[in-house]
N, C-alpha and C positions, 0 to 999 in steps of 0.2 A: 458163632466167631469164635476165635480164638484167646484164650486170659494170658498175659506178659505178668513179670515179676515185674516190669520199670513203666509208668504213665507217660505218658507228656510235663514237664515241668522238672520231673524230679532232677536228680544229680546225680550221676552215675561215673565209674569207673572202666578203660575199659582195661580187662586182667588176660586177656592172649594178644595174638597179631602182631602185626608191627608197630601197632598204636597203644601197646602197650605199658601202662602208664599213667597216659594222661590219663585226664577229666574234664568234665562241660555238661552244661545242662542236652535233656532230649526234649527237639525240635519238632521232632515227630516221628512217630509210629507206622512203618509199611508191614501191616498183616499175614498180606498177603504174600513174600518173600522173607518171613521173620527176620527182619531187619531194619534196625534203629536210624535214624539220622543225629547225633550229640554234637552240638557247635563245638569248632575249634578243631577237632579230633577228624582227622582222615578226608584234609582239605586237598581239594581237584579241579584240577587249571579245567575249564569249557571257554574253549574261541564262538563268540559270537558276529553273526552275518553284520556287513554295514546295514545299518538303519535309520530311522531319525533319530532316535535316541545315541546312538556311536556310530556315528558317522566314518570314522574312521573302523570300526570292527572293533575290536576291546577279546582280552584276554582277562575271563573274571576268575576269583580263584572261592571256592562254591565249598560248601560238608558234602562228603562222600557217604551210605550208609556202610552203617557195621553192625555185622550179625549179633544178636540178642543176647546167644551164647557166649557172646564174649564180655558183656556186658552183667556189672554189679551195683547195687545203692552202694553210694557213699556212707554213709551210718552204717552199713552191713561191713563194709570195706574198712573203712577203720575198727569194728569190734574182732573184727577176727584178725588171726595168725599174719594175714595174708601180707597188711600197712605194715611196714618198718616202724620197731617200737622205739623210743631214742635212748639212749644205756641211758641207766641210773648210776649216778657219781656214787665213787666207795664213799663210804664215811670213817670217819678218824674214826 
């Protein structure tokens, strides 16, 4: 079994890729693919067939997966130099 630097229910920040800067809670980890599903990040549209729940069919938005190497724990991100620090006001 592989060990990752993040786990389910951690708050993470995307540090690379097209979703850089977004943050959310880890919903699940996909160890076979080295990917994680993060709440509100990498949203994809899924087309559903007609069924009893969706008589007209539907287009549903849900989270896609992000590679774990592109994720960093929020606490670690804020402690690092990556996070934009607020400018300190000049004292007179």
